[in-house]
C-alpha positions in Angstrom: 6.3 0.3 30.0 3.1 -1.0 28.9 3.1 -1.6 25.1 6.8 -1.0 24.6 8.1 -2.4 21.6 11.1 -4.4 21.9 12.7 -3.7 18.6 12.9 -0.4 16.9 9.9 0.1 14.4 9.0 2.8 12.0 5.6 3.8 12.8 4.0 5.8 9.6 0.8 7.5 8.5 -1.2 6.0 6.0 -3.5 8.3 3.9 -6.7 7.0 2.7 -7.3 8.8 -0.7 -10.9 7.2 -0.3 -12.1 9.0 2.5 -10.4 12.4 2.9 -10.5 15.3 0.6 -6.7 15.4 -0.8 -6.4 19.2 1.0 -7.3 17.8 4.0 -5.5 14.9 3.7 -2.3 17.2 2.7 -2.6 19.0 6.2 -3.0 15.6 7.9 0.1 14.2 6.8 2.2 17.5 7.4 0.5 17.3 11.2 1.7 13.3 11.5 5.4 14.8 11.1 4.8 17.1 13.4 3.6 15.0 16.3 6.3 12.0 16.0 5.3 10.0 12.9 8.3 9.0 10.9 7.0 8.4 7.4 4.1 7.7 6.0 2.1 6.0 2.4 -0.9 6.6 0.6 -3.8 4.8 -1.4 -4.1 5.0 -5.3 -7.8 4.8 -5.5 -10.2 5.8 -8.6 -13.3 4.8 -6.4 -13.9 4.9 -2.7 -14.8 1.4 -1.2 -18.4 2.8 -0.3 -20.5 5.7 -0.8 -19.9 7.3 2.7 -16.2 7.7 2.5 -16.8 9.9 -0.3 -13.4 11.0 -2.1 -10.6 9.3 -4.4 -8.1 12.2 -5.0 -5.3 11.2 -7.6 -2.4 10.0 -5.6 0.5 10.9 -7.5 -0.9 14.8 -7.9 -1.0 14.3 -4.2 2.6 13.0 -3.7 4.6 15.4 -5.3 2.7 18.1 -2.8 3.4 15.9 0.4 7.0 15.1 -0.1 7.6 18.7 -1.0 6.1 19.9 2.2 7.2 17.2 4.4 10.6 15.4 5.1 9.0 12.3 5.6 9.7 9.3 3.0 6.6 8.0 1.3 5.3 5.1 -0.3 2.3 4.3 -2.8 0.2 0.8 -3.6 -0.3 0.7 -7.3 -1.8 -1.6 -10.0 0.0 -1.0 -13.4 -1.2 -2.8 -16.1 -4.8 -1.9 -17.0 -5.8 1.8 -15.4 -2.0 2.3 -15.5 0.3 1.8 -18.5 3.7 0.4 -16.8 5.5 3.0 -19.0 3.8 5.9 -17.3 4.3 4.4 -13.5 8.0 4.2 -14.4 8.4 7.8 -15.5 6.2 8.7 -12.1 8.6 7.0 -10.0 11.6 8.1 -11.8 10.4 11.8 -11.6 9.2 11.3 -7.7 13.0 9.1 -6.9 14.9 11.9 -9.0 13.2 14.9 -6.7 13.3 13.2 -3.8 16.0 11.0 -3.7 15.6 7.8 -1.3 12.0 8.9 0.0 9.9 7.2 -2.0 8.9 3.9 -2.8 6.1 2.2 -4.4 4.4 -1.2 -3.9 3.2 -3.1 -7.4 -0.1 -5.1 -7.3 -2.2 -6.8 -9.4 -5.2 -4.3 -9.1 -8.8 -4.8 -8.3 -11.6 -4.2 -10.5 -13.0 -1.4 -8.8 -10.6 0.5 -10.1 -9.5 -1.2 -13.3 -12.8 -1.7 -14.4 -13.0 1.6 -15.9 -10.9 1.3 -19.3 -14.0 -1.4 -20.7 -11.0 -4.0 -20.7 -12.1 -7.5 -19.5 -11.3 -8.5 -16.1 -8.5 -11.0 -16.0 -8.5 -13.9 -13.7 -6.2 -14.0 -10.7 -3.3 -16.0 -12.8 -3.2 -13.7 -15.5 -3.3 -10.8 -13.4 0.0 -11.8 -11.7 1.3 -12.5 -14.7 0.9 -9.4 -16.2 2.0 -7.6 -12.9 5.4 -9.5 -12.9 5.7 -8.1 -17.0 4.9 -4.5 -15.4 7.5 -5.0 -12.9 10.4 -6.4 -15.4 9.4 -3.1 -17.6 9.4 -0.7 -14.7 13.1 -2.1 -13.3 14.5 -1.9 -17.0 13.4 1.3 -17.4 14.3 3.0 -14.0 17.7 1.2 -15.1 18.0 3.4 -18.3 17.0 0.7 -20.8 15.3 1.2 -24.2 12.2 -1.2 -23.6 9.8 -2.7 -26.3 8.1 -5.5 -25.2 4.9 -7.8 -26.4 2.9 -9.7 -23.9 0.0 -9.1 -21.3 1.1 -5.3 -21.4 2.7 -3.8 -25.4 5.7 -1.6 -25.1 7.2 0.3 -27.9 10.4 1.8 -27.5 9.9 3.3 -24.5 13.0 5.3 -22.5 12.8 7.4 -19.4 15.2 10.2 -19.7 15.2 11.9 -16.3 16.1 9.2 -14.0 16.9 9.0 -10.2 20.7 8.3 -9.1 19.5 5.0 -7.2 16.3 3.2 -8.3 13.5 3.6 -6.2 12.4 0.4 -4.1 9.6 -1.9 -5.7 7.5 -3.5 -2.9 5.7 -6.7 -3.1 1.7 -5.9 -1.7 0.3 -9.6 -0.6 -2.5 -10.6 1.8 -1.6 -14.4 1.3 1.2 -16.4 1.7 1.2 -17.8 -2.1 1.6 -14.2 -3.3 4.2 -13.7 -1.0 6.3 -16.1 -2.2 6.1 -15.1 -5.9 6.8 -11.5 -5.1 10.2 -12.7 -3.1 11.3 -13.2 -6.8 11.8 -9.5 -7.4 10.5 -7.4 -4.3 12.5 -5.2 -2.3 10.2 -5.9 0.3 7.0 -7.2 1.1 3.9 -5.1 2.5 0.5 -6.3 4.0 -2.5 -5.4 5.9 -3.1 -6.5 9.6 -4.8 -10.1 10.1 -4.1 -12.7 13.0 -0.8 -13.3 13.9 -0.4 -16.9 12.6 -1.4 -15.5 9.1 1.3 -12.7 9.2 3.7 -15.6 10.6 2.8 -17.5 7.6 3.3 -14.3 5.0 7.2 -13.6 6.4 7.9 -17.3 6.3 6.9 -17.4 2.8 8.3 -14.4 1.5 11.8 -15.2 3.6 11.3 -18.7 2.4 11.5 -17.9 -0.8 14.5 -15.8 -0.7 12.7 -12.5 -0.5 14.7 -9.6 1.0 14.1 -5.9 2.2 11.9 -4.5 4.6 8.9 -5.9 5.9 6.3 -3.3 6.4 2.3 -3.6 7.7 -0.4 -1.3 7.6 -2.9 -1.2 10.5 -6.5 -0.3 10.1 -7.5 1.2 13.4 -10.6 3.1 14.9 -9.8 5.2 17.9 -12.3 7.7 20.0 -12.4 8.7 23.7 -15.8 7.1 23.4 -15.7 3.0 22.8 -19.4 3.2 21.0 -18.1 5.7 19.0 -14.7 4.2 18.1 -16.9 0.9 16.8 -19.5 3.2 15.3 -16.7 5.0 13.0 -15.1 1.5 12.1 -18.7 0.2 11.1 -19.5 3.3 9.1 -16.1 4.1 7.2 -15.0 0.3 7.2 -17.7 -2.1 7.3 -17.2 -2.9 3.2 -13.5 -4.1 3.9 -14.4 -6.9 5.5 -14.6 -9.1 2.7 -11.6 -11.6 1.5 -10.3 -12.3 -1.4 -11.3 -13.2 -4.3 -14.7 -10.4 -3.3 -12.7 -7.6 -2.7 -10.7 -8.1 -5.7 -14.0 -8.7 -8.1 -16.3 -6.4 -6.8 -16.1 -3.5 -9.4 -18.3 -0.5 -8.0 -18.8 1.2 -4.9 -22.1 0.6 -5.0 -21.6 -3.2 -4.9 -19.5 -3.1 -2.0 -22.3 -1.2 -0.1 -24.7 -3.6 -1.5 -22.5 -6.7 -0.1 -21.9 -5.0 3.3 -25.3 -3.9 3.7 -25.8 -6.2 6.5 -22.4 -6.4 8.0 -22.6 -5.9 11.8 -20.3 -4.0 13.8 -18.9 -6.6 16.1 -17.7 -7.8 12.2 -15.7 -5.2 11.8 -13.3 -5.6 14.7 -11.6 -8.6 12.5 -10.4 -6.4 9.8 -9.7 -2.9 12.3 -8.2 -2.5 15.7 -11.0 -1.1 17.7 -10.3 0.6 21.1 -10.8 3.9 22.8 -8.0 2.7 24.9 -4.6 4.5 23.4 -2.9 1.6 26.2 -4.2 -1.0 24.2 -3.3 0.3 20.5 0.2 0.9 22.1 0.3 -3.0 23.1 -1.1 -4.4 19.9 1.7 -2.3 18.0 4.6 -3.7 19.9 2.9 -7.2 19.0 3.2 -6.4 15.4 7.0 -5.3 15.9 7.6 -8.4 17.6 6.6 -10.2 14.7 9.4 -8.8 12.7 7.6 -5.9 10.9 9.9 -3.4 10.6 7.8 -0.4 9.4 4.3 -0.4 10.6 1.5 2.2 9.0 -1.4 3.4 11.1 -4.8 4.1 9.3 -7.3 5.7 11.3 -10.5 4.6 9.4 -12.3 7.7 10.7 -12.7 10.7 8.6 -11.1 13.0 11.3 -7.7 12.5 11.4 -6.3 15.2 13.3 -7.5 14.0 17.0 -6.4 10.5 16.0 -2.8 12.3 15.4 -2.7 14.1 18.4 -3.6 11.3 20.8 -1.5 8.6 19.2 1.6 11.2 19.0 0.9 12.2 22.6 0.3 8.7 24.4 1.2 5.9 21.7 4.2 7.0 20.2 6.0 7.2 23.0 5.3 3.9 24.3 7.1 2.5 21.0 10.5 2.3 20.0 10.1 4.7 16.8 12.8 5.2 14.3 13.4 6.6 10.8 13.3 4.3 7.8 16.2 3.6 5.7 16.6 5.3 2.5 13.8 3.7 0.1 16.1 2.4 -2.7 16.2 -0.8 -4.3 18.1 -3.2 -2.7 20.5 -4.3 -5.9 19.1 -3.0 -9.0 18.9 -6.3 -11.2 16.2 -4.7 -14.2 14.7 -8.5 -15.3 16.3 -11.6 -14.7 16.1 -12.0 -18.5 16.4 -9.3 -21.3 12.6 -8.5 -22.0 12.1 -10.0 -26.1 10.7 -7.3 -28.4 8.3 -9.6 -30.0 6.7 -11.6 -27.6 3.6 -13.5 -28.8 0.8 -11.4 -27.6 -1.8 -13.3 -25.0 -5.0 -11.4 -24.4 -6.2 -11.4 -21.0 -9.1 -14.0 -20.2 -12.4 -12.8 -17.8 -13.3 -15.1 -15.3 
């Protein structure tokens, strides 16, 4: 059958809090399960990417409702270290892991200025954000292992302990859009998640992660735009996602929704097709997904960039998923919870973050 994947693949639904009211998004993910999607994930934003998107519900409130009202496993992409203290994220992860065993994972990244600037702290340069992230990961791992943690570094922790723990630690996934970041994440991550890019770039990411010893699942989030009218499919992508065509470091460093709107004011519709898979042909969408599965991705999450999710879910549930070898994911738990490679030192020298 056209577009049929050669390997079993999890096909999940990505929930974009920047674009859809959380109540509508909850109904959408419930419907996604009904039509055959086998997993879900969501964003964690304080601001939308542009004014037209118009929403930004709090992911952690929504996740409790979504996990309680579906049987799907869920993941979220989060940036600890500035807007979120790592102890708070560890507590949130532990609670969801305890309530919904094996059904929750979190991808821990270095963040974007648009969400983090609200603290009033300087926005660190990338190498400091990466170092801060690694400290946060080590803190979170230790807390999930039941340790009491004190730490002075790019983040500070004083005698923290998480009292309600899951039986098995949830998976901590590394998000990456470059091969260099993927290789760094291999040191600590239980898997890798990235977004749709060229096949060559995706192969480089996978090779960098696996070559550095990275284990666990390979996950891909794919931005798609579908409508029965091809012109409408392109118009939807251009309206909603033209602010998301910019590569790093620009997408990391623009700090407000307005800044993204100004930067994307003259992006033509055709340019958006570099970031979004746009087609009215459902068979073409199935073929694209099969190609991603053949690259080696274990899990693929579809993000329809339009604001209306139910028609997309119905169409893909009826005509795309049957063309793919869709399976359910394994439990979302850490591979071998090691905690930090070395004990966290209680009195490390404090190194202040430095702005660009």
